[in-house]
mmCIF file of the N, C-alpha and C atoms, coordinates in Angstrom:
data_MODEL
# 
_entry.id   MODEL 
# 
loop_
_atom_site.group_PDB 
_atom_site.id 
_atom_site.type_symbol 
_atom_site.label_atom_id 
_atom_site.label_alt_id 
_atom_site.label_comp_id 
_atom_site.label_asym_id 
_atom_site.label_entity_id 
_atom_site.label_seq_id 
_atom_site.pdbx_PDB_ins_code 
_atom_site.Cartn_x 
_atom_site.Cartn_y 
_atom_site.Cartn_z 
_atom_site.occupancy 
_atom_site.B_iso_or_equiv 
_atom_site.pdbx_formal_charge 
_atom_site.auth_seq_id 
_atom_site.auth_comp_id 
_atom_site.auth_asym_id 
_atom_site.auth_atom_id 
_atom_site.pdbx_PDB_model_num 
ATOM 1   N N  . UNK A 1 1  ? 1.029   -1.444  0.098  1.00 0.00 ? 1  UNK A N  1 
ATOM 2   C CA . UNK A 1 1  ? 0.088   0.539   -0.079 1.00 0.00 ? 1  UNK A CA 1 
ATOM 3   C C  . UNK A 1 1  ? 0.409   0.519   0.058  1.00 0.00 ? 1  UNK A C  1 
ATOM 4   N N  . UNK A 1 2  ? 0.917   2.227   -0.741 1.00 0.00 ? 2  UNK A N  1 
ATOM 5   C CA . UNK A 1 2  ? 1.757   3.144   -0.966 1.00 0.00 ? 2  UNK A CA 1 
ATOM 6   C C  . UNK A 1 2  ? 1.084   4.255   -0.963 1.00 0.00 ? 2  UNK A C  1 
ATOM 7   N N  . UNK A 1 3  ? 1.368   5.440   -0.610 1.00 0.00 ? 3  UNK A N  1 
ATOM 8   C CA . UNK A 1 3  ? 1.272   6.805   0.277  1.00 0.00 ? 3  UNK A CA 1 
ATOM 9   C C  . UNK A 1 3  ? 0.531   7.388   -0.965 1.00 0.00 ? 3  UNK A C  1 
ATOM 10  N N  . UNK A 1 4  ? 0.965   7.388   -2.302 1.00 0.00 ? 4  UNK A N  1 
ATOM 11  C CA . UNK A 1 4  ? 0.493   8.488   -2.891 1.00 0.00 ? 4  UNK A CA 1 
ATOM 12  C C  . UNK A 1 4  ? -0.982  7.226   -3.436 1.00 0.00 ? 4  UNK A C  1 
ATOM 13  N N  . UNK A 1 5  ? -1.293  5.768   -3.835 1.00 0.00 ? 5  UNK A N  1 
ATOM 14  C CA . UNK A 1 5  ? -2.370  5.104   -3.442 1.00 0.00 ? 5  UNK A CA 1 
ATOM 15  C C  . UNK A 1 5  ? -3.626  5.813   -2.943 1.00 0.00 ? 5  UNK A C  1 
ATOM 16  N N  . UNK A 1 6  ? -3.450  5.792   -1.477 1.00 0.00 ? 6  UNK A N  1 
ATOM 17  C CA . UNK A 1 6  ? -4.272  6.161   0.037  1.00 0.00 ? 6  UNK A CA 1 
ATOM 18  C C  . UNK A 1 6  ? -2.957  7.765   0.725  1.00 0.00 ? 6  UNK A C  1 
ATOM 19  N N  . UNK A 1 7  ? -3.381  8.647   0.046  1.00 0.00 ? 7  UNK A N  1 
ATOM 20  C CA . UNK A 1 7  ? -1.878  9.526   1.145  1.00 0.00 ? 7  UNK A CA 1 
ATOM 21  C C  . UNK A 1 7  ? -3.049  9.558   2.418  1.00 0.00 ? 7  UNK A C  1 
ATOM 22  N N  . UNK A 1 8  ? -2.619  9.971   2.901  1.00 0.00 ? 8  UNK A N  1 
ATOM 23  C CA . UNK A 1 8  ? -2.612  9.859   4.897  1.00 0.00 ? 8  UNK A CA 1 
ATOM 24  C C  . UNK A 1 8  ? -3.100  8.901   5.520  1.00 0.00 ? 8  UNK A C  1 
ATOM 25  N N  . UNK A 1 9  ? -2.534  6.975   4.508  1.00 0.00 ? 9  UNK A N  1 
ATOM 26  C CA . UNK A 1 9  ? -3.269  6.723   5.750  1.00 0.00 ? 9  UNK A CA 1 
ATOM 27  C C  . UNK A 1 9  ? -1.509  5.652   6.273  1.00 0.00 ? 9  UNK A C  1 
ATOM 28  N N  . UNK A 1 10 ? -0.884  6.540   6.195  1.00 0.00 ? 10 UNK A N  1 
ATOM 29  C CA . UNK A 1 10 ? 0.437   6.423   7.302  1.00 0.00 ? 10 UNK A CA 1 
ATOM 30  C C  . UNK A 1 10 ? 0.154   6.960   8.743  1.00 0.00 ? 10 UNK A C  1 
ATOM 31  N N  . UNK A 1 11 ? -0.075  8.046   8.630  1.00 0.00 ? 11 UNK A N  1 
ATOM 32  C CA . UNK A 1 11 ? -0.287  9.061   9.566  1.00 0.00 ? 11 UNK A CA 1 
ATOM 33  C C  . UNK A 1 11 ? -1.613  8.026   10.805 1.00 0.00 ? 11 UNK A C  1 
ATOM 34  N N  . UNK A 1 12 ? -2.585  7.730   8.949  1.00 0.00 ? 12 UNK A N  1 
ATOM 35  C CA . UNK A 1 12 ? -3.982  8.012   10.365 1.00 0.00 ? 12 UNK A CA 1 
ATOM 36  C C  . UNK A 1 12 ? -3.375  6.149   10.954 1.00 0.00 ? 12 UNK A C  1 
ATOM 37  N N  . UNK A 1 13 ? -3.101  5.309   10.251 1.00 0.00 ? 13 UNK A N  1 
ATOM 38  C CA . UNK A 1 13 ? -1.795  4.254   11.097 1.00 0.00 ? 13 UNK A CA 1 
ATOM 39  C C  . UNK A 1 13 ? -1.389  4.291   12.361 1.00 0.00 ? 13 UNK A C  1 
ATOM 40  N N  . UNK A 1 14 ? -0.446  5.284   12.035 1.00 0.00 ? 14 UNK A N  1 
ATOM 41  C CA . UNK A 1 14 ? 0.166   6.150   12.992 1.00 0.00 ? 14 UNK A CA 1 
ATOM 42  C C  . UNK A 1 14 ? -0.532  6.498   14.651 1.00 0.00 ? 14 UNK A C  1 
ATOM 43  N N  . UNK A 1 15 ? -1.335  7.180   14.247 1.00 0.00 ? 15 UNK A N  1 
ATOM 44  C CA . UNK A 1 15 ? -2.401  7.879   15.093 1.00 0.00 ? 15 UNK A CA 1 
ATOM 45  C C  . UNK A 1 15 ? -3.136  6.145   16.020 1.00 0.00 ? 15 UNK A C  1 
ATOM 46  N N  . UNK A 1 16 ? -3.394  4.795   15.345 1.00 0.00 ? 16 UNK A N  1 
ATOM 47  C CA . UNK A 1 16 ? -3.769  3.770   16.449 1.00 0.00 ? 16 UNK A CA 1 
ATOM 48  C C  . UNK A 1 16 ? -2.303  3.199   16.978 1.00 0.00 ? 16 UNK A C  1 
ATOM 49  N N  . UNK A 1 17 ? -1.110  3.080   17.674 1.00 0.00 ? 17 UNK A N  1 
ATOM 50  C CA . UNK A 1 17 ? -0.024  2.479   17.697 1.00 0.00 ? 17 UNK A CA 1 
ATOM 51  C C  . UNK A 1 17 ? 0.311   3.781   19.159 1.00 0.00 ? 17 UNK A C  1 
ATOM 52  N N  . UNK A 1 18 ? 0.305   3.611   20.492 1.00 0.00 ? 18 UNK A N  1 
ATOM 53  C CA . UNK A 1 18 ? 0.679   3.700   21.127 1.00 0.00 ? 18 UNK A CA 1 
ATOM 54  C C  . UNK A 1 18 ? 1.704   4.249   21.276 1.00 0.00 ? 18 UNK A C  1 
ATOM 55  N N  . UNK A 1 19 ? 2.472   4.004   20.946 1.00 0.00 ? 19 UNK A N  1 
ATOM 56  C CA . UNK A 1 19 ? 4.208   4.004   21.097 1.00 0.00 ? 19 UNK A CA 1 
ATOM 57  C C  . UNK A 1 19 ? 4.219   5.058   20.078 1.00 0.00 ? 19 UNK A C  1 
ATOM 58  N N  . UNK A 1 20 ? 3.418   5.134   19.019 1.00 0.00 ? 20 UNK A N  1 
ATOM 59  C CA . UNK A 1 20 ? 3.718   6.783   18.397 1.00 0.00 ? 20 UNK A CA 1 
ATOM 60  C C  . UNK A 1 20 ? 5.025   6.227   16.773 1.00 0.00 ? 20 UNK A C  1 
ATOM 61  N N  . UNK A 1 21 ? 4.437   5.181   16.630 1.00 0.00 ? 21 UNK A N  1 
ATOM 62  C CA . UNK A 1 21 ? 5.762   4.853   15.264 1.00 0.00 ? 21 UNK A CA 1 
ATOM 63  C C  . UNK A 1 21 ? 5.055   3.066   14.500 1.00 0.00 ? 21 UNK A C  1 
ATOM 64  N N  . UNK A 1 22 ? 5.739   2.626   13.262 1.00 0.00 ? 22 UNK A N  1 
ATOM 65  C CA . UNK A 1 22 ? 4.904   1.486   13.104 1.00 0.00 ? 22 UNK A CA 1 
ATOM 66  C C  . UNK A 1 22 ? 6.317   0.718   13.715 1.00 0.00 ? 22 UNK A C  1 
ATOM 67  N N  . UNK A 1 23 ? 6.115   -0.850  13.041 1.00 0.00 ? 23 UNK A N  1 
ATOM 68  C CA . UNK A 1 23 ? 7.048   -2.075  13.642 1.00 0.00 ? 23 UNK A CA 1 
ATOM 69  C C  . UNK A 1 23 ? 7.993   -1.804  12.285 1.00 0.00 ? 23 UNK A C  1 
ATOM 70  N N  . UNK A 1 24 ? 9.038   -2.180  12.562 1.00 0.00 ? 24 UNK A N  1 
ATOM 71  C CA . UNK A 1 24 ? 10.152  -2.894  11.928 1.00 0.00 ? 24 UNK A CA 1 
ATOM 72  C C  . UNK A 1 24 ? 10.384  -4.188  11.805 1.00 0.00 ? 24 UNK A C  1 
ATOM 73  N N  . UNK A 1 25 ? 11.469  -4.864  10.993 1.00 0.00 ? 25 UNK A N  1 
ATOM 74  C CA . UNK A 1 25 ? 11.660  -6.153  11.538 1.00 0.00 ? 25 UNK A CA 1 
ATOM 75  C C  . UNK A 1 25 ? 12.811  -6.514  12.383 1.00 0.00 ? 25 UNK A C  1 
ATOM 76  N N  . UNK A 1 26 ? 12.889  -5.126  12.600 1.00 0.00 ? 26 UNK A N  1 
ATOM 77  C CA . UNK A 1 26 ? 13.853  -5.481  13.900 1.00 0.00 ? 26 UNK A CA 1 
ATOM 78  C C  . UNK A 1 26 ? 13.793  -6.047  15.110 1.00 0.00 ? 26 UNK A C  1 
ATOM 79  N N  . UNK A 1 27 ? 12.323  -5.156  15.462 1.00 0.00 ? 27 UNK A N  1 
ATOM 80  C CA . UNK A 1 27 ? 11.552  -5.067  16.348 1.00 0.00 ? 27 UNK A CA 1 
ATOM 81  C C  . UNK A 1 27 ? 10.939  -6.859  16.430 1.00 0.00 ? 27 UNK A C  1 
ATOM 82  N N  . UNK A 1 28 ? 10.457  -7.071  15.305 1.00 0.00 ? 28 UNK A N  1 
ATOM 83  C CA . UNK A 1 28 ? 10.534  -8.758  15.538 1.00 0.00 ? 28 UNK A CA 1 
ATOM 84  C C  . UNK A 1 28 ? 11.583  -9.750  15.782 1.00 0.00 ? 28 UNK A C  1 
ATOM 85  N N  . UNK A 1 29 ? 12.589  -9.346  15.451 1.00 0.00 ? 29 UNK A N  1 
ATOM 86  C CA . UNK A 1 29 ? 13.982  -9.758  15.431 1.00 0.00 ? 29 UNK A CA 1 
ATOM 87  C C  . UNK A 1 29 ? 14.331  -9.872  17.271 1.00 0.00 ? 29 UNK A C  1 
ATOM 88  N N  . UNK A 1 30 ? 13.991  -8.649  17.597 1.00 0.00 ? 30 UNK A N  1 
ATOM 89  C CA . UNK A 1 30 ? 14.298  -8.766  19.363 1.00 0.00 ? 30 UNK A CA 1 
ATOM 90  C C  . UNK A 1 30 ? 13.731  -9.693  20.068 1.00 0.00 ? 30 UNK A C  1 
ATOM 91  N N  . UNK A 1 31 ? 12.292  -9.902  19.376 1.00 0.00 ? 31 UNK A N  1 
ATOM 92  C CA . UNK A 1 31 ? 11.745  -10.457 20.246 1.00 0.00 ? 31 UNK A CA 1 
ATOM 93  C C  . UNK A 1 31 ? 12.173  -12.558 20.048 1.00 0.00 ? 31 UNK A C  1 
ATOM 94  N N  . UNK A 1 32 ? 11.952  -12.745 19.192 1.00 0.00 ? 32 UNK A N  1 
ATOM 95  C CA . UNK A 1 32 ? 12.310  -13.640 18.195 1.00 0.00 ? 32 UNK A CA 1 
ATOM 96  C C  . UNK A 1 32 ? 14.133  -13.609 19.054 1.00 0.00 ? 32 UNK A C  1 
ATOM 97  N N  . UNK A 1 33 ? 14.818  -12.933 19.129 1.00 0.00 ? 33 UNK A N  1 
ATOM 98  C CA . UNK A 1 33 ? 16.530  -13.492 19.841 1.00 0.00 ? 33 UNK A CA 1 
ATOM 99  C C  . UNK A 1 33 ? 15.795  -13.492 21.386 1.00 0.00 ? 33 UNK A C  1 
ATOM 100 N N  . UNK A 1 34 ? 15.169  -13.227 21.485 1.00 0.00 ? 34 UNK A N  1 
ATOM 101 C CA . UNK A 1 34 ? 14.921  -13.351 23.445 1.00 0.00 ? 34 UNK A CA 1 
ATOM 102 C C  . UNK A 1 34 ? 14.352  -14.680 23.692 1.00 0.00 ? 34 UNK A C  1 
ATOM 103 N N  . UNK A 1 35 ? 13.435  -15.133 22.749 1.00 0.00 ? 35 UNK A N  1 
ATOM 104 C CA . UNK A 1 35 ? 12.360  -15.966 23.072 1.00 0.00 ? 35 UNK A CA 1 
ATOM 105 C C  . UNK A 1 35 ? 13.367  -17.518 22.970 1.00 0.00 ? 35 UNK A C  1 
ATOM 106 N N  . UNK A 1 36 ? 14.511  -17.225 22.072 1.00 0.00 ? 36 UNK A N  1 
ATOM 107 C CA . UNK A 1 36 ? 15.588  -18.218 22.103 1.00 0.00 ? 36 UNK A CA 1 
ATOM 108 C C  . UNK A 1 36 ? 16.911  -18.071 23.001 1.00 0.00 ? 36 UNK A C  1 
ATOM 109 N N  . UNK A 1 37 ? 16.561  -17.081 23.782 1.00 0.00 ? 37 UNK A N  1 
ATOM 110 C CA . UNK A 1 37 ? 17.691  -16.686 24.925 1.00 0.00 ? 37 UNK A CA 1 
ATOM 111 C C  . UNK A 1 37 ? 17.291  -17.699 25.539 1.00 0.00 ? 37 UNK A C  1 
ATOM 112 N N  . UNK A 1 38 ? 18.509  -17.572 26.748 1.00 0.00 ? 38 UNK A N  1 
ATOM 113 C CA . UNK A 1 38 ? 18.342  -18.602 28.179 1.00 0.00 ? 38 UNK A CA 1 
ATOM 114 C C  . UNK A 1 38 ? 17.325  -17.076 28.984 1.00 0.00 ? 38 UNK A C  1 
ATOM 115 N N  . UNK A 1 39 ? 17.700  -15.898 28.907 1.00 0.00 ? 39 UNK A N  1 
ATOM 116 C CA . UNK A 1 39 ? 16.290  -15.310 29.670 1.00 0.00 ? 39 UNK A CA 1 
ATOM 117 C C  . UNK A 1 39 ? 15.038  -15.835 29.536 1.00 0.00 ? 39 UNK A C  1 
ATOM 118 N N  . UNK A 1 40 ? 14.699  -16.093 27.962 1.00 0.00 ? 40 UNK A N  1 
ATOM 119 C CA . UNK A 1 40 ? 13.170  -16.993 28.002 1.00 0.00 ? 40 UNK A CA 1 
ATOM 120 C C  . UNK A 1 40 ? 12.593  -18.148 28.990 1.00 0.00 ? 40 UNK A C  1 
ATOM 121 N N  . UNK A 1 41 ? 14.061  -19.211 28.864 1.00 0.00 ? 41 UNK A N  1 
ATOM 122 C CA . UNK A 1 41 ? 13.730  -20.708 29.700 1.00 0.00 ? 41 UNK A CA 1 
ATOM 123 C C  . UNK A 1 41 ? 12.970  -20.908 30.598 1.00 0.00 ? 41 UNK A C  1 
ATOM 124 N N  . UNK A 1 42 ? 12.177  -20.056 31.668 1.00 0.00 ? 42 UNK A N  1 
ATOM 125 C CA . UNK A 1 42 ? 11.603  -20.859 32.253 1.00 0.00 ? 42 UNK A CA 1 
ATOM 126 C C  . UNK A 1 42 ? 9.957   -19.973 31.395 1.00 0.00 ? 42 UNK A C  1 
ATOM 127 N N  . UNK A 1 43 ? 9.937   -19.112 29.879 1.00 0.00 ? 43 UNK A N  1 
ATOM 128 C CA . UNK A 1 43 ? 8.874   -19.039 29.585 1.00 0.00 ? 43 UNK A CA 1 
ATOM 129 C C  . UNK A 1 43 ? 8.169   -19.739 28.620 1.00 0.00 ? 43 UNK A C  1 
ATOM 130 N N  . UNK A 1 44 ? 6.875   -20.414 29.002 1.00 0.00 ? 44 UNK A N  1 
ATOM 131 C CA . UNK A 1 44 ? 6.286   -21.532 27.271 1.00 0.00 ? 44 UNK A CA 1 
ATOM 132 C C  . UNK A 1 44 ? 4.784   -21.277 27.719 1.00 0.00 ? 44 UNK A C  1 
ATOM 133 N N  . UNK A 1 45 ? 3.486   -21.603 26.803 1.00 0.00 ? 45 UNK A N  1 
ATOM 134 C CA . UNK A 1 45 ? 3.224   -21.524 26.738 1.00 0.00 ? 45 UNK A CA 1 
ATOM 135 C C  . UNK A 1 45 ? 2.350   -20.218 26.553 1.00 0.00 ? 45 UNK A C  1 
ATOM 136 N N  . UNK A 1 46 ? 2.678   -19.078 25.904 1.00 0.00 ? 46 UNK A N  1 
ATOM 137 C CA . UNK A 1 46 ? 2.703   -17.700 26.162 1.00 0.00 ? 46 UNK A CA 1 
ATOM 138 C C  . UNK A 1 46 ? 2.136   -17.523 24.313 1.00 0.00 ? 46 UNK A C  1 
ATOM 139 N N  . UNK A 1 47 ? 1.673   -15.700 24.943 1.00 0.00 ? 47 UNK A N  1 
ATOM 140 C CA . UNK A 1 47 ? 1.533   -15.702 23.010 1.00 0.00 ? 47 UNK A CA 1 
ATOM 141 C C  . UNK A 1 47 ? 2.230   -14.030 23.537 1.00 0.00 ? 47 UNK A C  1 
ATOM 142 N N  . UNK A 1 48 ? 3.128   -13.393 22.866 1.00 0.00 ? 48 UNK A N  1 
ATOM 143 C CA . UNK A 1 48 ? 3.423   -11.781 22.792 1.00 0.00 ? 48 UNK A CA 1 
ATOM 144 C C  . UNK A 1 48 ? 3.109   -11.762 22.197 1.00 0.00 ? 48 UNK A C  1 
ATOM 145 N N  . UNK A 1 49 ? 2.686   -9.828  21.879 1.00 0.00 ? 49 UNK A N  1 
ATOM 146 C CA . UNK A 1 49 ? 2.150   -9.194  20.656 1.00 0.00 ? 49 UNK A CA 1 
ATOM 147 C C  . UNK A 1 49 ? 3.043   -8.124  20.567 1.00 0.00 ? 49 UNK A C  1 
ATOM 148 N N  . UNK A 1 50 ? 3.586   -7.883  19.288 1.00 0.00 ? 50 UNK A N  1 
ATOM 149 C CA . UNK A 1 50 ? 5.119   -7.388  19.000 1.00 0.00 ? 50 UNK A CA 1 
ATOM 150 C C  . UNK A 1 50 ? 4.191   -6.158  18.551 1.00 0.00 ? 50 UNK A C  1 
ATOM 151 N N  . UNK A 1 51 ? 3.343   -5.421  19.309 1.00 0.00 ? 51 UNK A N  1 
ATOM 152 C CA . UNK A 1 51 ? 2.600   -5.128  18.211 1.00 0.00 ? 51 UNK A CA 1 
ATOM 153 C C  . UNK A 1 51 ? 2.500   -2.802  18.606 1.00 0.00 ? 51 UNK A C  1 
ATOM 154 N N  . UNK A 1 52 ? 3.670   -2.598  19.231 1.00 0.00 ? 52 UNK A N  1 
ATOM 155 C CA . UNK A 1 52 ? 3.543   -1.219  20.085 1.00 0.00 ? 52 UNK A CA 1 
ATOM 156 C C  . UNK A 1 52 ? 2.472   -0.672  20.981 1.00 0.00 ? 52 UNK A C  1 
ATOM 157 N N  . UNK A 1 53 ? 1.993   -1.779  21.322 1.00 0.00 ? 53 UNK A N  1 
ATOM 158 C CA . UNK A 1 53 ? 0.548   -1.449  22.384 1.00 0.00 ? 53 UNK A CA 1 
ATOM 159 C C  . UNK A 1 53 ? -0.350  -1.389  21.510 1.00 0.00 ? 53 UNK A C  1 
ATOM 160 N N  . UNK A 1 54 ? -0.578  -2.010  19.982 1.00 0.00 ? 54 UNK A N  1 
ATOM 161 C CA . UNK A 1 54 ? -1.812  -1.674  19.398 1.00 0.00 ? 54 UNK A CA 1 
ATOM 162 C C  . UNK A 1 54 ? -3.066  -2.171  19.809 1.00 0.00 ? 54 UNK A C  1 
ATOM 163 N N  . UNK A 1 55 ? -2.862  -3.507  20.381 1.00 0.00 ? 55 UNK A N  1 
ATOM 164 C CA . UNK A 1 55 ? -3.829  -4.265  21.229 1.00 0.00 ? 55 UNK A CA 1 
ATOM 165 C C  . UNK A 1 55 ? -4.566  -3.609  22.611 1.00 0.00 ? 55 UNK A C  1 
ATOM 166 N N  . UNK A 1 56 ? -4.097  -2.802  22.952 1.00 0.00 ? 56 UNK A N  1 
ATOM 167 C CA . UNK A 1 56 ? -4.051  -2.737  24.549 1.00 0.00 ? 56 UNK A CA 1 
ATOM 168 C C  . UNK A 1 56 ? -4.451  -0.817  24.101 1.00 0.00 ? 56 UNK A C  1 
ATOM 169 N N  . UNK A 1 57 ? -4.718  -0.659  23.021 1.00 0.00 ? 57 UNK A N  1 
ATOM 170 C CA . UNK A 1 57 ? -6.178  0.823   23.245 1.00 0.00 ? 57 UNK A CA 1 
ATOM 171 C C  . UNK A 1 57 ? -7.472  -0.148  23.111 1.00 0.00 ? 57 UNK A C  1 
ATOM 172 N N  . UNK A 1 58 ? -8.300  0.637   23.275 1.00 0.00 ? 58 UNK A N  1 
ATOM 173 C CA . UNK A 1 58 ? -9.259  0.646   23.579 1.00 0.00 ? 58 UNK A CA 1 
ATOM 174 C C  . UNK A 1 58 ? -10.440 0.610   21.717 1.00 0.00 ? 58 UNK A C  1 
ATOM 175 N N  . UNK A 1 59 ? -10.949 -0.383  21.689 1.00 0.00 ? 59 UNK A N  1 
ATOM 176 C CA . UNK A 1 59 ? -11.813 0.371   20.424 1.00 0.00 ? 59 UNK A CA 1 
ATOM 177 C C  . UNK A 1 59 ? -12.011 1.462   19.843 1.00 0.00 ? 59 UNK A C  1 
ATOM 178 N N  . UNK A 1 60 ? -12.672 1.691   19.547 1.00 0.00 ? 60 UNK A N  1 
ATOM 179 C CA . UNK A 1 60 ? -12.824 3.416   18.576 1.00 0.00 ? 60 UNK A CA 1 
ATOM 180 C C  . UNK A 1 60 ? -12.463 4.135   18.902 1.00 0.00 ? 60 UNK A C  1 
ATOM 181 N N  . UNK A 1 61 ? -10.961 4.182   20.109 1.00 0.00 ? 61 UNK A N  1 
ATOM 182 C CA . UNK A 1 61 ? -10.194 5.137   20.499 1.00 0.00 ? 61 UNK A CA 1 
ATOM 183 C C  . UNK A 1 61 ? -9.772  5.952   18.588 1.00 0.00 ? 61 UNK A C  1 
ATOM 184 N N  . UNK A 1 62 ? -9.193  6.774   18.374 1.00 0.00 ? 62 UNK A N  1 
ATOM 185 C CA . UNK A 1 62 ? -8.572  7.454   17.572 1.00 0.00 ? 62 UNK A CA 1 
ATOM 186 C C  . UNK A 1 62 ? -6.763  7.821   18.127 1.00 0.00 ? 62 UNK A C  1 
# 
């Protein structure tokens, strides 16, 4: 999806993320690296949202 095709789309998407930016491949890689490390050795059966707080936002909040 390009900004030329949908003007303002990226700005609208940014308002939905409390962290104030879109995620990057590096953000995902950091979680994967942590899950593969000894620091996560006692973690099991969990789900982790790497979404900049998007799921924490109440529905209908701009």
